C-alpha positions in Angstrom: 0.0 0.0 0.0 1.2 3.5 -0.9 2.0 6.0 1.9 0.2 8.7 0.0 -3.0 6.7 -0.1 -2.7 6.1 3.7 -2.2 9.8 4.5 -5.3 10.7 2.6 -7.5 8.4 4.8 -9.5 9.7 7.7 -9.0 8.6 11.3 -11.9 6.2 11.1 -10.7 4.7 7.8 -7.2 4.3 9.2 -8.4 2.4 12.2 -10.6 0.2 9.9 -7.7 -0.4 7.6 -5.4 -1.4 10.5 -8.0 -3.9 11.8 -8.5 -5.3 8.3 -4.7 -5.7 7.8 -4.3 -7.3 11.2 -7.0 -9.8 10.4 -5.4 -10.7 7.1 -2.0 -11.1 8.9 -3.6 -13.4 11.4 -5.2 -15.5 8.7 -1.9 -15.7 6.8 0.1 -16.8 9.9 -2.6 -19.4 10.6 -2.4 -20.8 7.1 1.4 -20.8 7.3 1.4 -22.8 10.5 -1.2 -25.3 9.0 1.1 -25.7 6.0 -1.5 -24.4 3.6 0.6 -21.6 2.2 4.2 -20.5 2.0 3.8 -16.9 1.1 6.3 -15.3 3.5 6.6 -12.3 1.2 2.9 -11.5 1.6 3.2 -11.7 5.5 6.2 -9.3 5.4 4.2 -6.8 3.2 1.3 -7.0 5.6 3.5 -6.3 8.6 5.0 -3.3 6.8 1.5 -2.0 5.8 0.4 -2.2 9.4 3.4 -0.3 10.5 2.8 2.4 7.9 -0.8 2.8 9.0 0.2 3.0 12.7 2.9 5.6 11.8 0.4 7.8 9.9 -2.1 7.5 12.8 0.6 8.6 15.3 1.7 11.5 13.0 -1.9 12.7 12.9 -2.2 12.4 16.6 0.9 14.5 17.2 -0.2 17.1 14.6 -3.6 17.4 16.4 -1.9 18.2 19.7 -2.6 15.0 21.4 0.9 13.8 21.2 1.7 14.2 24.9 -0.1 11.0 25.8 2.7 8.7 24.7 5.6 11.0 25.5 8.3 10.1 28.0 8.8 12.5 30.9 12.0 14.5 30.9 14.6 13.0 33.2 16.6 15.4 35.4 19.8 14.0 36.7 20.9 14.5 40.3 24.1 16.3 41.1 27.1 14.1 41.1 28.2 12.7 44.5 31.7 12.4 45.7 32.9 8.8 45.0 33.4 6.5 48.0 37.0 5.3 48.3 37.2 1.6 49.0 40.4 -0.2 49.7 42.7 -1.2 52.5 42.5 0.8 55.7 45.9 2.2 56.8 46.9 1.9 60.4 48.5 4.8 62.1 52.0 4.2 63.4 
C-alpha cells in the first residue's frame, strides 16, 4: 500500500484499515502454521503496511496536539556525588 494513499484516509478509515490488515495477517500466519501456504513475502508486506498505518495515525495524533499521551517525561539528573573510596585501611604508626 502506498503511503500517500494512507495519508489521505480519515482517522476512522485508518483504524478500519489497521483492523483489516491485522485480520489478514492473522489468517496468513494461521495458514502458514497449518502448511496451507508458504507466502512469506505477503506476510512481510502485511506487517509493513500495518506499521505504515500506525505511523500515519501517530503523526496525525501528534499534529492534532494529542501527542503528549505517549511522550516520555523528561529526566533530570541528580548532582554528582563524591565517589566513595574503597580499599585497605591504613593503620597509624
